[in-house]
C-alpha positions in Angstrom: 103.3 83.3 104.0 103.5 86.2 101.9 104.3 89.2 103.5 101.6 91.9 104.0 101.4 95.1 102.2 102.1 98.1 104.1 99.7 100.2 102.1 96.9 100.0 104.7 95.1 102.7 106.2 93.0 102.9 109.4 89.4 103.2 108.5 86.5 103.8 111.1 83.0 102.6 111.0 80.5 104.9 109.5 79.2 107.6 112.0 76.3 108.6 109.7 74.7 105.2 108.9 71.1 104.3 110.1 70.4 101.9 112.8 72.4 100.1 115.6 73.5 96.5 115.1 74.2 93.8 117.5 76.4 95.0 120.3 75.9 98.6 119.7 77.6 98.5 116.4 76.6 101.0 113.7 75.4 99.4 110.4 73.6 100.3 107.3 69.7 100.2 107.8 69.6 97.3 105.3 71.6 94.9 107.4 69.0 92.6 108.5 68.3 89.7 106.2 64.6 89.7 106.5 64.4 93.3 105.5 66.0 92.3 102.3 63.8 91.5 99.2 64.6 88.6 96.7 67.0 90.1 94.1 67.0 89.3 90.7 70.4 88.1 89.1 72.1 89.6 86.0 71.5 88.0 82.8 73.2 84.9 81.9 76.7 85.4 80.4 76.3 89.1 80.9 79.5 91.2 81.4 78.9 94.6 83.0 81.1 97.6 84.1 84.3 99.3 82.8 83.0 102.7 83.1 82.0 105.1 85.7 78.6 104.5 87.3 75.5 106.4 86.0 72.7 104.5 87.0 73.2 103.7 90.8 72.5 107.0 92.5 71.5 108.1 96.0 67.9 109.4 96.1 67.7 113.2 96.9 65.7 114.1 100.0 62.7 116.5 100.2 65.3 119.2 101.2 67.3 118.6 98.2 64.7 118.7 95.5 66.3 119.7 92.3 69.8 118.9 93.4 71.7 116.6 91.2 71.9 113.0 92.1 75.2 111.8 93.2 76.6 108.1 92.6 77.3 106.3 95.8 81.2 105.7 95.8 80.8 102.0 96.4 78.4 101.7 93.5 80.5 103.6 91.2 83.5 101.6 92.2 81.4 98.2 91.5 80.3 99.6 87.9 84.0 100.7 87.3 85.2 97.2 87.8 83.7 94.1 85.5 81.2 92.0 86.4 80.2 88.6 84.7 77.7 86.2 85.7 78.1 82.8 84.3 75.5 79.9 83.9 76.8 76.5 84.6 75.9 72.9 85.2 76.6 73.7 88.8 74.5 76.5 89.1 75.2 80.4 88.6 78.6 82.0 89.2 79.3 85.8 89.8 83.0 87.2 89.0 83.9 90.6 89.6 87.2 92.3 89.4 88.0 96.1 90.5 89.1 98.7 88.2 92.9 98.8 88.3 93.2 95.1 88.6 96.5 93.6 87.9 97.2 89.8 87.8 100.7 89.9 89.2 100.4 89.2 93.1 96.4 89.5 92.9 94.4 87.0 95.0 91.6 84.6 93.9 88.9 85.0 96.5 86.1 82.7 96.6 83.0 83.5 98.6 80.5 80.9 99.3 77.1 81.8 100.9 75.1 80.1 103.7 71.7 78.6 103.9 68.3 80.2 103.0 69.5 82.1 100.0 71.2 81.4 96.6 74.1 83.0 94.9 71.9 85.6 92.9 70.0 86.8 95.8 73.2 87.0 97.9 75.1 88.9 95.2 72.4 91.7 95.2 70.8 91.5 98.8 74.0 91.1 100.8 75.7 93.7 98.4 78.7 91.3 97.8 80.2 93.5 95.4 80.0 96.5 97.0 81.5 94.7 100.1 84.3 93.6 98.0 85.0 96.9 96.6 85.1 98.3 100.2 87.8 96.0 101.0 90.0 97.7 98.3 91.7 94.6 97.5 93.5 93.6 94.2 91.8 90.3 93.5 89.3 88.3 91.2 86.1 87.9 93.5 83.9 84.9 92.6 80.8 83.8 94.2 79.3 80.4 93.5 76.3 78.6 94.1 76.0 76.6 97.3 73.3 74.8 99.0 70.4 76.6 100.5 69.7 74.2 103.2 70.9 71.1 104.9 69.6 68.6 102.3 70.5 69.8 98.8 73.9 68.5 97.5 76.9 70.6 97.4 76.9 72.5 94.1 80.8 72.6 93.6 82.7 69.9 95.1 85.8 70.6 93.1 87.4 74.0 93.8 89.8 73.4 90.7 86.9 72.9 88.4 85.3 76.0 89.7 88.3 78.2 89.0 89.0 76.4 85.5 85.6 77.2 84.4 85.8 80.8 85.5 89.0 81.6 83.7 88.1 79.5 80.8 84.7 81.2 80.1 86.0 84.9 80.9 88.7 87.1 79.5 89.9 87.7 83.0 93.6 87.2 83.6 94.1 84.6 86.3 95.9 85.8 89.4 99.3 84.9 90.5 98.9 85.4 94.1 97.1 83.5 97.0 94.0 81.4 96.4 91.4 82.2 99.4 88.0 80.6 100.2 85.6 82.8 102.3 82.5 80.9 103.6 79.5 81.9 105.6 77.3 79.6 107.9 76.5 76.5 105.6 79.2 77.2 103.3 81.2 74.9 105.5 79.7 71.7 103.4 81.3 73.2 100.5 84.6 74.1 102.1 85.1 70.7 103.4 85.1 69.4 99.9 87.8 71.8 99.0 90.4 71.0 101.5 92.2 68.7 99.1 92.6 71.5 96.7 96.5 71.9 96.6 96.5 75.4 95.6 94.1 76.7 98.6 96.1 78.9 100.8 93.9 80.5 103.1 90.5 80.0 104.5 88.2 82.5 106.3 85.2 80.8 108.1 82.6 83.4 109.0 80.4 81.8 111.6 80.7 78.6 109.8 82.5 76.1 112.0 79.6 73.7 112.7 81.3 71.0 114.6 83.8 70.1 112.0 86.8 71.2 113.7 89.2 68.3 113.0 89.1 68.6 109.1 90.0 72.1 109.4 92.8 71.5 111.9 94.1 68.7 109.7 94.3 71.2 106.7 95.8 73.8 108.7 98.7 71.4 109.9 99.2 70.0 106.4 101.4 72.8 105.1 103.2 75.8 106.9 101.7 78.2 104.1 97.9 77.5 105.2 96.2 80.0 107.2 92.7 80.1 108.8 90.6 82.8 110.1 87.5 81.6 112.1 84.8 83.8 113.3 82.3 82.6 115.8 78.8 83.9 116.8 76.4 81.1 116.6 79.3 78.8 116.2 81.3 80.2 119.1 81.6 77.1 121.0 83.6 75.5 118.0 85.6 78.8 117.7 86.6 78.3 121.2 87.4 74.7 120.8 89.6 75.4 117.9 91.3 78.2 119.6 92.0 76.1 122.6 93.2 73.1 120.6 95.8 75.2 118.5 96.9 77.4 121.3 100.5 78.6 121.2 102.8 80.2 118.8 101.2 81.5 115.6 97.6 81.6 117.2 95.9 84.6 118.2 92.5 84.9 119.9 90.3 88.2 119.5 87.4 88.5 121.8 85.6 91.3 119.6 85.8 92.8 116.2 88.0 96.3 116.7 86.2 99.3 115.7 88.8 100.1 113.0 91.4 98.2 110.9 94.4 99.5 113.1 92.6 97.9 116.4 93.5 94.3 115.5 96.1 93.1 118.1 99.8 92.9 117.0 100.4 89.8 114.8 96.8 89.6 113.7 97.9 90.1 110.2 100.4 87.3 110.2 98.8 84.8 112.5 98.4 81.3 111.2 95.2 80.9 113.1 93.2 83.9 114.0 89.8 83.3 115.9 87.4 85.9 116.6 84.4 85.8 118.9 81.9 88.2 117.3 79.7 90.7 118.7 78.0 91.0 115.6 75.1 88.8 114.8 75.3 86.0 112.2 73.7 87.6 109.5 75.1 91.2 110.2 78.6 89.5 109.6 77.8 89.3 106.0 75.4 92.0 105.3 76.2 95.2 107.4 79.7 96.0 105.4 81.6 95.8 108.6 83.0 92.5 109.3 83.3 91.1 105.8 85.5 94.0 104.5 87.4 94.1 107.5 88.1 90.3 107.4 89.2 90.7 103.7 91.7 93.3 104.7 93.3 91.0 106.9 94.5 88.8 103.9 98.0 89.2 102.4 96.8 91.1 99.2 97.7 94.5 97.9 95.1 97.4 98.6 94.5 99.2 95.3 95.3 103.0 95.6 92.4 104.1 93.7 89.8 101.7 95.3 87.1 103.1 97.7 89.2 101.8 100.9 88.5 105.1 102.4 85.0 104.9 102.7 83.5 104.3 106.3 83.0 100.7 107.3 79.1 100.2 107.4 78.3 102.8 104.6 76.6 100.5 102.2 74.4 102.0 99.7 70.5 101.7 100.1 69.1 98.8 98.5 66.9 99.6 95.6 63.1 99.8 96.5 60.3 98.0 94.6 60.2 100.7 92.1 63.7 100.3 91.2 65.0 103.4 92.9 
């Protein structure tokens, strides 16, 4: 396994964000899925970004009438990067790379959403690019279409085909670092079809281990370079089953998310198997801007010095209202 970069800084959760999440965690006011309206996807084939953000701004309060509007740092970082939305035979694919991206050592990180949404809605309503930016990682971030329920077929059954499509249809230089799959909830169905991809190095299951413990154990055992991070809340019974089955050297169990990056136990960044029993709720894990960036920072990927890694966890911008503000 590649050595972890030493350029990581302790980052505390936001103290001035609205609302309390499950377990007393401070989260953004828009963390709950049922508070999120359906987001419109970007125009097919559109590339955005590359310049400083000017459109996404915070709204002035009554006490600040007349004050200049200031771009939210995470929206500014997203707009400073490059975003491409592709229409494919397998559904939409979103691709985002941060400003300062360089392919040497960079990771390919593929995010797969869960049920009851599609990739366009998840991209906007779960603020995926803002959370990717908050991680600070030097990576090509890809979000692909996946089933919105148990009956639809898996959209992308070949990880290799997905990556070949992305790099054939964009001008982004393919990264030379690890290939990582991150999946939430019902994404496990897609990830199961990717376990035979020879270049897949690491998997992050975000409350996504629904009974299918053995295939992931077999994948972990297939190569000493494989690494698995599993977070359980709804799926905690299978998280515990996995932890018991793989207990021993190279395996670390964590009972709760720490309150900052330096709170992970010794060895968490290198463990071949890291299991986390989450105090955060199923949707909060991927919408609150806390768990997802923290999990991404556990990966052996360089942190870009100019990325907004110093922004507080949970400090996502407010979602636009119906009138576009």
